[in-house]
Steps between C-alpha positions, in 0.01 A plus 500: 500500500147638498504542880836677484391728217177589681715691752644746245427854623447384859739582784774257595412365846865523604591858394166642379631620163261464205593185309543492122454221247726198515842534341820294495680487838703815563339693212235690699532505881128583531375206292270240656666178615385190682633471855470179697429607857660184633798452264474209259803287571590191699600703807177696525253261338281765336273408214312668215158500665322832467511536879883510478513755218502878510562736212770758574726724295823367352708726725348363821523145367875554447545642851321204658709254297824676600400484866420129471841436338683710760362296788540166324867578438537539877322167551180664627152444368249775564173358630179504298348741750762763414428472127126543556531787749751687285281478193199628693689760705242771433296351784611665827491171693727335242746789508512477881568126482776557245668760721468284813562147370717556192669839554825424312333311216242777457772767501697302241195477274422870542859577400468290183164657418651845546784421259249365249280807543791727410582293192132495401490882517821521296363273228182711475709816461688356200 
């Protein structure tokens, strides 16, 4: 909790929006949330070690979870490398790898992030 809350006011590494204090899921799309870089489930084998944790906004966390579910419903499991590269896409080399190795997956995530960005802007306007 302390690690998560220490990121309030910092930029989300996924979308670069300034993150706000933690709130219940769905309440504030900009609130800080814990994201497991390698998903924590039996299929992916991620854990709660600090090396597998990044703090991102609730909106980006939702987009990443929706993408994971979309591919799992098709019987596909996105590799750990994709999850890491997509979270750290601000690095030009990572963005290049995403476009070359995972073009469809990256486009799908960008689409989900775009939808979430529009809803985040709408919630701020209210």
